[in-house]
C-alpha positions in Angstrom: -2.2 -21.8 -24.0 -0.3 -20.1 -21.2 -1.9 -16.8 -22.2 -5.4 -18.2 -22.2 -4.9 -19.9 -18.9 -3.5 -16.6 -17.5 -6.5 -14.6 -18.6 -9.0 -17.2 -17.3 -7.2 -17.3 -13.9 -7.2 -13.5 -13.6 -10.9 -13.4 -14.5 -11.6 -16.0 -11.9 -9.6 -14.0 -9.3 -11.3 -10.7 -10.2 -14.8 -12.2 -9.9 -14.0 -13.8 -6.6 -12.6 -10.6 -5.2 -15.6 -8.7 -6.5 -18.0 -11.2 -4.8 -16.0 -11.2 -1.6 -16.0 -7.4 -1.4 -19.8 -7.2 -2.1 -20.3 -9.7 0.8 -18.4 -7.4 3.1 -20.3 -4.3 2.0 -23.6 -6.2 2.4 -22.5 -7.4 5.9 -21.8 -3.8 6.9 -25.1 -2.6 5.1 -23.0 0.0 3.2 -23.9 -1.1 -0.3 -27.0 1.1 -0.3 -25.2 4.1 1.4 -22.6 4.5 -1.2 -23.0 6.1 -4.7 -23.4 3.3 -7.3 -20.2 4.3 -9.1 -18.3 3.6 -5.9 -19.8 0.2 -4.9 -18.1 -2.0 -7.5 -14.5 -0.6 -7.2 -14.7 -0.6 -3.4 -16.0 -4.1 -3.4 -13.1 -5.3 -5.6 -10.6 -3.6 -3.3 -12.1 -5.2 -0.2 -12.1 -8.5 -2.0 -8.4 -8.2 -2.9 -7.6 -7.5 0.8 -9.8 -10.4 1.9 -8.2 -12.8 -0.5 -4.7 -11.8 0.7 -5.8 -12.1 4.4 -7.3 -15.6 3.9 -4.3 -16.6 1.8 -2.1 -16.4 4.9 -4.0 -19.1 6.7 -4.2 -21.3 3.6 -0.4 -21.0 3.2 0.2 -21.6 6.9 -1.9 -24.8 6.8 0.1 -26.0 3.8 -2.9 -26.1 1.5 -1.2 -24.7 -1.6 -2.1 -27.2 -4.2 -4.1 -25.7 -7.1 -7.3 -27.4 -6.0 -7.1 -25.8 -2.6 -6.4 -22.4 -4.1 -9.3 -22.6 -6.4 -11.5 -23.7 -3.5 -10.4 -20.5 -1.7 -12.1 -18.5 -4.5 -15.4 -20.3 -4.3 -17.0 -18.2 -1.4 -16.0 -15.0 -3.2 -17.7 -16.3 -6.4 -20.8 -17.1 -4.4 -20.7 -13.5 -3.1 -21.4 -12.2 -6.5 -25.1 -13.0 -5.9 -25.0 -10.1 -3.3 -24.0 -7.5 -5.8 -26.8 -4.8 -6.1 -28.5 -4.9 -9.5 -27.2 -2.3 -11.8 -28.2 -1.1 -15.3 -26.3 -2.9 -18.1 -23.0 -1.2 -19.0 -24.3 -0.4 -22.6 -27.3 1.3 -21.1 -25.2 3.3 -18.7 -22.8 4.4 -21.4 -25.7 5.4 -23.7 -26.9 7.9 -21.1 -23.7 9.9 -21.4 -22.6 11.8 -24.5 -19.3 10.5 -25.7 -17.7 13.6 -27.2 -14.3 13.7 -28.9 -12.5 14.5 -25.6 -13.9 11.4 -23.9 -13.3 9.1 -26.8 -9.7 10.3 -27.2 -9.1 9.9 -23.5 -10.5 6.4 -23.4 -8.5 5.5 -26.5 -5.3 6.7 -24.8 -6.1 4.6 -21.7 -6.9 1.6 -23.9 -3.5 2.0 -25.6 -1.7 2.1 -22.2 -3.6 -0.9 -21.0 -2.7 -2.8 -24.2 1.0 -2.0 -23.5 0.6 -3.3 -20.0 -0.7 -6.6 -21.5 2.3 -6.7 -23.8 4.5 -6.2 -20.7 2.6 -9.0 -18.9 3.4 -11.4 -21.8 7.2 -10.9 -21.2 9.1 -12.7 -18.4 9.4 -10.6 -15.2 12.6 -8.5 -15.1 12.3 -6.0 -12.3 14.9 -6.6 -9.7 12.7 -6.0 -6.6 10.0 -8.2 -8.1 12.5 -11.0 -8.9 14.2 -10.7 -5.5 11.1 -11.1 -3.3 7.7 -9.8 -4.7 7.5 -12.9 -7.0 10.2 -15.0 -5.4 8.6 -15.4 -2.1 5.2 -16.7 -3.4 7.2 -19.1 -5.7 9.2 -20.2 -2.6 6.1 -20.9 -0.6 4.4 -22.8 -3.5 7.6 -24.9 -4.0 7.8 -25.7 -0.3 4.1 -26.4 -0.1 3.7 -24.2 3.0 4.5 -20.8 4.5 8.2 -20.3 5.4 9.8 -17.7 7.5 12.6 -15.9 5.7 14.9 -14.1 8.2 15.9 -11.3 5.9 15.4 -7.6 6.7 13.4 -5.4 4.3 12.5 -8.1 1.7 12.1 -11.3 3.7 10.3 -11.0 7.0 7.9 -8.3 5.8 4.1 -8.0 5.7 3.0 -10.0 2.7 -0.8 -9.7 2.4 -0.7 -8.6 -1.3 1.9 -11.2 -2.0 -0.6 -13.9 -1.0 -2.8 -12.8 -3.9 0.3 -13.1 -6.1 0.7 -16.7 -4.7 -2.9 -17.6 -5.6 -2.5 -16.3 -9.2 0.8 -18.1 -9.6 -0.4 -21.3 -8.1 -3.5 -21.5 -10.2 -2.5 -20.0 -13.6 1.3 -19.8 -13.6 3.6 -16.9 -14.4 1.4 -15.3 -17.0 -1.6 -15.2 -14.6 0.7 -13.6 -12.1 1.9 -10.8 -14.4 -1.6 -10.1 -15.7 -2.9 -10.0 -12.1 -0.4 -7.4 -10.9 -1.3 -5.3 -14.0 -5.0 -5.6 -13.2 -4.4 -4.4 -9.7 -2.8 -1.3 -11.1 -5.8 -0.6 -13.3 -8.1 -1.2 -10.3 -6.5 1.8 -8.8 -7.4 3.8 -11.8 -11.0 2.6 -11.6 -11.4 3.6 -8.0 -9.6 6.9 -8.5 -12.1 7.8 -11.3 -15.0 7.0 -9.0 -13.5 9.0 -6.2 -12.7 12.0 -8.5 -16.3 12.2 -9.8 -17.3 13.5 -6.3 -15.4 16.7 -7.0 -15.0 17.1 -10.8 -16.9 16.4 -14.0 -16.4 13.4 -16.3 -13.8 15.1 -18.4 -11.5 16.1 -15.6 -12.0 12.8 -13.8 -10.8 11.0 -17.0 -7.9 13.4 -17.3 -6.9 12.8 -13.8 -6.9 9.0 -14.4 -4.6 9.5 -17.5 -2.3 11.7 -15.4 -2.1 9.0 -12.8 -1.5 6.1 -15.1 1.2 7.9 -17.0 3.0 9.0 -13.9 6.6 7.6 -14.1 6.4 5.8 -10.8 3.2 4.2 -11.9 4.6 3.2 -15.3 7.7 1.7 -13.6 5.8 -0.3 -11.0 2.2 -1.1 -12.2 3.2 -4.1 -14.3 5.6 -5.5 -11.8 5.3 -6.8 -8.3 6.0 -3.3 -6.8 3.5 -2.5 -4.2 3.1 1.2 -4.0 0.3 1.7 -6.7 -1.5 -1.4 -5.4 -1.4 0.1 -1.9 -3.2 3.2 -3.1 -6.3 0.9 -3.4 -6.3 0.5 0.4 -5.3 4.2 1.0 -8.1 5.6 -1.2 -10.7 3.2 0.4 -9.6 4.1 3.9 -9.5 7.9 3.2 -13.0 7.8 1.7 -14.3 5.8 4.7 -12.7 8.2 7.2 -14.3 11.2 5.5 -17.7 9.5 5.4 -17.4 8.4 9.0 -16.6 12.0 10.2 -19.3 13.5 8.0 -22.1 11.0 8.7 -21.3 9.8 12.2 -21.9 6.3 10.9 -19.8 3.7 12.8 -19.9 1.4 9.8 -17.7 3.7 7.8 -15.2 3.6 10.7 -15.3 -0.2 10.4 -14.7 0.1 6.7 -11.7 2.4 7.3 -10.4 -0.2 9.8 -10.6 -3.0 7.2 -8.8 -1.0 4.5 -6.1 0.3 6.9 -5.7 -3.3 8.2 -5.1 -4.5 4.7 -2.6 -1.7 4.2 -0.8 -2.6 7.4 -0.7 -6.3 6.4 0.9 -5.4 3.0 3.7 -3.0 4.0 5.2 -1.5 7.1 4.4 2.1 5.9 0.8 1.1 6.6 1.5 1.7 10.2 2.1 5.4 9.4 -1.1 5.6 7.4 -3.0 3.9 10.2 -1.7 6.6 12.6 -3.0 9.3 10.2 -6.4 7.8 9.8 -6.7 7.0 13.5 -5.9 10.6 14.4 -8.5 11.9 11.9 -11.2 9.7 13.6 -10.2 10.8 17.1 -10.5 14.5 16.2 -14.3 14.5 15.9 -17.4 14.3 18.0 -17.8 10.5 17.9 -14.1 9.9 18.6 -14.5 7.1 21.2 -16.8 4.8 19.3 -15.2 5.4 15.9 -11.7 5.2 17.3 -12.4 1.9 19.2 -14.0 0.2 16.2 -11.3 1.4 13.8 -8.5 0.3 16.1 -9.9 -3.1 16.9 -10.7 -3.9 13.2 -7.4 -2.7 11.9 -5.5 -4.6 14.6 -7.4 -7.9 13.9 -7.0 -7.6 10.1 -3.4 -6.2 10.0 -1.6 -8.1 12.7 -1.2 -11.6 11.1 2.3 -11.0 9.6 3.5 -9.2 12.7 2.5 -12.1 14.9 4.1 -14.4 12.4 7.4 -12.5 12.7 7.1 -12.4 16.5 6.5 -16.1 16.7 9.5 -17.0 14.5 12.0 -14.3 15.4 10.7 -12.7 18.5 10.4 -9.3 16.8 7.1 -8.3 15.1 9.0 -5.8 13.0 12.1 -8.0 12.5 14.8 -6.8 12.8 13.9 -3.2 13.7 13.3 -3.9 17.4 16.4 -6.0 17.8 18.0 -3.6 20.3 15.0 -4.1 22.6 13.7 -7.6 21.9 16.7 -9.4 20.5 16.1 -12.2 17.9 15.5 -15.9 18.1 17.6 -18.7 16.5 20.6 -16.5 15.9 18.7 -14.7 13.1 20.4 -11.3 13.9 23.3 -9.8 15.7 24.5 -6.5 17.1 27.2 -6.4 14.4 24.9 -6.7 11.4 22.4 -4.4 13.1 25.1 -1.7 13.4 26.2 -2.3 9.9 22.7 -2.1 8.5 22.2 1.2 10.3 25.5 2.6 9.2 25.0 1.6 5.5 21.3 1.5 4.8 20.2 4.7 6.7 22.6 7.1 4.8 21.7 5.5 1.5 18.0 5.5 1.9 17.9 8.9 3.7 20.4 11.0 1.8 19.1 14.3 3.1 18.7 15.2 6.8 15.2 15.0 8.3 14.8 18.7 8.9 12.0 21.2 8.4 13.9 22.8 5.5 14.2 19.5 3.6 10.6 18.7 4.5 9.6 21.8 2.5 12.3 21.4 -0.1 11.9 17.7 -0.8 9.0 17.9 -3.3 10.8 20.6 -5.4 14.2 18.9 -5.2 12.8 15.5 -6.1 11.0 16.9 -9.1 13.7 19.3 -10.4 17.0 17.7 -9.4 16.5 14.4 -7.7 19.2 12.6 -5.7 19.9 9.2 -7.3 18.8 7.3 -4.2 15.4 9.0 -4.3 14.8 7.3 -7.7 12.9 10.4 -8.6 14.5 10.6 -12.1 13.0 7.3 -13.3 10.2 6.6 -10.7 9.1 10.0 -9.8 5.7 11.6 -9.6 6.0 13.7 -12.7 5.9 17.5 -13.2 2.2 18.2 -12.9 2.2 18.9 -9.1 4.9 21.5 -9.5 3.3 23.1 -12.6 -0.2 23.2 -11.1 1.0 24.4 -7.6 0.8 28.2 -8.3 -2.8 27.8 -9.6 -3.7 25.6 -6.6 -2.2 28.0 -4.0 -4.0 31.0 -5.6 -7.2 29.0 -5.6 -6.7 28.0 -2.0 -6.3 31.7 -1.1 -9.1 32.9 -3.4 -11.6 30.5 -1.9 -10.2 30.2 1.6 -13.6 30.8 3.1 -14.9 27.5 1.6 -12.0 25.3 2.7 -13.5 24.4 6.0 -16.7 23.0 4.4 -14.9 21.2 1.5 -14.9 17.4 1.6 -11.5 17.6 -0.1 -10.0 19.2 3.0 -9.9 15.8 4.8 -8.1 14.3 1.8 -5.6 17.1 1.8 -4.9 16.7 5.5 -4.4 13.0 5.1 -1.8 13.6 2.4 -0.1 16.3 4.4 0.0 14.3 7.7 1.2 11.1 5.9 3.9 13.1 4.2 5.2 14.7 7.4 5.1 11.3 9.3 6.8 9.6 6.4 9.5 12.2 6.0 10.4 12.3 9.7 10.3 8.6 10.2 13.3 6.3 9.5 11.8 4.9 6.4 13.3 5.2 2.9 13.1 8.6 1.2 12.5 7.0 -2.2 9.8 9.1 -3.8 7.7 6.2 -5.0 6.8 5.4 -1.4 4.5 8.5 -1.6 2.5 6.9 -4.4 -0.2 5.4 -2.2 -1.5 8.9 -1.3 -0.6 10.5 -4.6 -4.2 10.1 -6.0 -5.5 12.3 -3.1 -2.8 14.9 -3.8 -3.5 14.9 -7.5 -7.2 15.3 -6.9 -6.9 18.1 -4.4 -4.3 20.2 -6.3 -6.3 19.8 -9.5 -9.6 20.9 -8.0 -8.0 24.0 -6.3 -6.2 24.9 -9.6 -9.4 24.5 -11.7 -11.4 26.6 -9.3 -9.0 29.5 -9.6 -8.5 29.1 -13.3 -12.2 29.2 -13.9 -12.8 32.1 -11.5 -10.1 34.3 -13.2 -10.7 32.9 -16.7 -7.1 31.8 -17.0 -7.7 28.2 -18.1 -5.1 28.4 -20.9 -2.0 28.2 -18.6 -3.5 25.3 -16.6 -4.4 23.4 -19.8 -0.8 24.1 -20.9 0.5 22.5 -17.7 -1.7 19.4 -18.4 -0.5 19.2 -22.0 3.2 19.5 -21.0 2.8 16.9 -18.3 1.0 14.5 -20.6 3.5 15.0 -23.4 6.4 14.1 -21.1 4.7 11.3 -19.4 3.3 9.7 -22.5 6.8 9.8 -23.9 7.9 7.9 -20.8 5.2 5.3 -21.4 6.3 4.8 -25.0 10.0 4.6 -24.2 9.5 2.2 -21.3 7.4 -0.2 -23.3 9.5 -0.3 -26.4 11.6 -3.0 -24.8 8.5 -5.2 -24.3 7.1 -4.5 -27.8 10.4 -5.4 -29.3 10.4 -8.7 -27.4 6.9 -9.6 -28.6 7.3 -8.5 -32.2 10.7 -10.1 -32.7 9.9 -13.5 -31.4 12.8 -13.2 -29.0 13.2 -16.3 -26.7 12.6 -16.1 -23.0 16.3 -16.7 -22.2 17.5 -14.0 -24.6 15.1 -11.5 -23.1 16.3 -12.3 -19.6 19.9 -12.1 -20.6 19.3 -8.6 -21.9 17.2 -7.3 -19.0 18.2 -9.1 -15.8 21.6 -8.2 -14.4 24.0 -11.1 -14.2 21.4 -13.6 -15.4 24.0 -15.6 -17.3 24.7 -18.5 -14.9 21.0 -19.2 -14.2 20.3 -21.5 -17.2 23.4 -23.6 -16.3 22.4 -23.8 -12.6 18.8 -24.9 -13.6 20.2 -27.5 -15.9 22.9 -29.0 -13.7 21.6 -28.7 -10.1 19.0 -31.0 -8.6 16.2 -30.3 -6.0 18.6 -31.8 -3.4 21.2 -29.1 -4.1 21.1 -25.5 -2.8 23.0 -22.6 -4.3 24.1 -19.5 -2.4 23.8 -16.2 -4.3 24.2 -12.6 -3.5 22.3 -11.4 -6.6 18.8 -11.4 -5.4 17.3 -10.6 -8.9 18.3 -14.1 -9.9 16.2 -15.9 -7.3 12.8 -16.0 -9.0 14.2 -17.5 -12.2 16.2 -20.1 -10.4 14.3 -23.4 -10.5 16.5 -25.0 -7.8 16.7 -24.2 -4.1 18.7 -21.1 -3.2 19.8 -18.9 -0.4 20.4 -15.2 -0.8 23.3 -14.0 1.3 23.8 -10.3 2.1 26.1 -8.1 4.2 23.2 -6.1 5.5 19.9 -8.0 5.4 20.6 -11.4 6.9 22.9 -13.1 9.4 22.7 -16.8 8.8 25.7 -16.4 6.5 27.8 -13.7 8.1 29.2 -11.4 5.4 29.7 -8.3 7.6 33.0 -6.6 6.5 36.0 -7.9 8.4 34.3 -11.2 9.2 37.4 -13.0 8.0 36.8 -16.5 9.1 36.5 -19.0 6.2 36.0 -21.9 8.7 33.0 -20.2 10.2 31.7 -19.5 6.7 32.0 -23.1 5.7 30.1 -24.2 8.9 27.3 -21.7 8.2 26.8 -22.7 4.6 27.0 -26.4 5.5 24.3 -25.9 8.2 22.1 -24.4 5.5 22.7 -27.2 3.1 24.6 -25.1 0.5 26.2 -27.3 -2.1 27.1 -24.5 -4.7 28.2 -20.9 -4.5 27.7 -18.4 -7.3 30.7 -16.0 -7.0 30.5 -12.6 -8.7 33.0 -11.4 -9.8 34.9 -14.6 -10.7 37.7 -15.8 -8.4 40.4 -14.8 -10.9 39.1 -11.3 -11.2 38.7 -11.0 -7.5 42.3 -12.1 -7.0 43.3 -9.2 -9.3 41.5 -6.8 -7.1 38.1 -6.5 -8.8 35.4 -6.4 -6.2 31.6 -6.2 -6.4 29.1 -4.5 -4.1 28.3 -6.7 -1.1 30.2 -9.7 -2.5 33.8 -9.0 -1.6 33.6 -11.1 1.6 31.7 -13.9 -0.2 34.2 -14.2 -3.0 37.1 -14.0 -0.6 35.6 -16.8 1.5 35.0 -18.9 -1.6 38.5 -18.3 -2.9 39.8 -19.6 0.5 37.6 -22.7 0.3 38.8 -23.5 -3.3 42.4 -23.0 -2.2 41.9 -25.5 0.6 40.3 -28.1 -1.5 36.8 -27.4 0.0 35.4 -26.3 -3.4 35.8 -26.7 -7.1 35.0 -24.3 -9.9 32.6 -26.1 -12.2 31.3 -23.3 -14.4 32.6 -19.9 -15.4 30.9 -17.3 -17.5 31.2 -13.6 -18.5 27.8 -12.0 -18.4 26.2 -8.6 -19.0 24.9 -6.5 -16.2 22.2 -4.0 -17.6 21.4 -1.2 -15.3 18.2 -0.2 -16.9 15.2 -2.2 -18.1 14.0 0.7 -20.2 17.2 0.9 -22.3 19.2 -2.1 -21.3 21.7 -1.8 -24.2 22.7 1.7 -23.2 23.6 1.0 -19.6 25.4 -2.3 -19.2 28.8 -3.7 -18.5 30.3 -7.2 -18.3 31.3 -9.1 -15.2 32.7 -12.5 -14.7 31.2 -15.3 -12.5 32.2 -18.7 -11.2 30.0 -21.5 -9.9 31.8 -23.3 -7.1 30.8 -26.8 -5.9 31.3 -27.2 -2.2 33.1 -30.4 -1.1 33.4 -30.3 2.7 34.4 -34.0 2.9 37.7 -33.4 1.2 38.4 -30.1 2.8 41.8 -29.2 4.3 40.9 -25.8 5.7 
């Protein structure tokens, strides 16, 4: 029943997004100025952005009951009437010869899509997804309205795409949510194919889609709440619109670029970098003033809602990045936690210096010998770029006289400019953050390599590079999905799956069974938040200040006052108090367990549940990388406290 409801909900969302996007294209009178193969995928992307944009206002108004969420989709469904008439799919397919290569490629994509459906039928297990991608929509639905979460990085962040998650979860439940995020990943493949057909034939376009959908970073994130592949929807739309605006001089394409960039800005802070790149491209052409003004105004209107929300609640549109200049309202931040975040987060997320040398070396180092904090080993971009690079460079030199007239030049410049801005900014150096522009890179490097290979009749080595890449990446797909196939085939229970795959999940069933909606549990393990069915608060040394866990904040009395103010009735301590007393500590929880131990010793708390649990470090092979850790659930009793 849940699966049927999930599929029905996702179909409803997909149709509503398609209709809403077609209404936008019709309003801009662009549906007849685009190639037919581009109209439908672009409409869907615009509809997704529109749904997320409108979802903010619905959540702000507290209209989060299923009936209101379904009503939100009605205008989009009505917009389907504006879709241009096309030939039936069967007729369109019949016009093209389906040779063995095409059939094999489609079969491979179908197999990967089937594995994504299998993954969607399992409970969510990705840590970032459980910590905020899915947890925040669930929080808003439970509260019945939008709430400000004063946490850096994963709380007070742009949440445009998350509003589409909220609609899926609110209407169809968890299965609808997991199916919806998988569909968004495949929408990127659909748009990429249509985009690639401008430069290559059907076979190479299909091959490029396979290379994209088997990229390790895509495999890792497409079936979860991770945003990077979904953001490529807006990046590809904006890049296409910028190129068309420059080539045609049509202001409506500048408006389309502003919409797509605005959606990107509203979904992640790195959208600000992409906006700068696209804005610069529009300013470096003949109609710079008109196009730049239209682009900027539209992007500002569409992309500003979450930044205004942050500014209204915390006084900082980029909370807490501008704390040194703007401060923060309501005691949400402090100079101490800001300094600690800079001293800890920056070195971890930027393990190599931002120099010209590392700008050039990063792609090679990330591919051949990635630093752990880059995540390039398990969520990298695969080896194809490195293998095809010699062919591409030779092709670029061989046909250098054609580069200026090539429409791909603009895509290449967008990728290069975004990469340079990204690398020299203070954002994380994790390689998956380049995924939004990776389709453009993949297209440009493949076209350049193919041109050279064809001109010199050296196709064999290039095909060998493709074969090696696909062999490696298809192996990654198979290994990654074994866990989900095992879950489905074995009939494993939901709880057993979560215990195997979610680190330190053990106390969650007890908490759900014994706490009430009037309780609130403090946790430091954010990957537990989504699966908790009771109110919770996620404490952290670096990302929040309502509970001060900055090292050397040794004041249990202050700690008790802070958790009492937040209505905390239970604390989940990891490791357990006995292990902590023996000197065993855990990342970011030493101060929490120390404070909790002091409260228990003073009669301010009582251990009510203890458990030894597993802590798998890998979803792909959880049994190979796991250890055990103790935990205690402590009930707070401030009334009998002798602190």
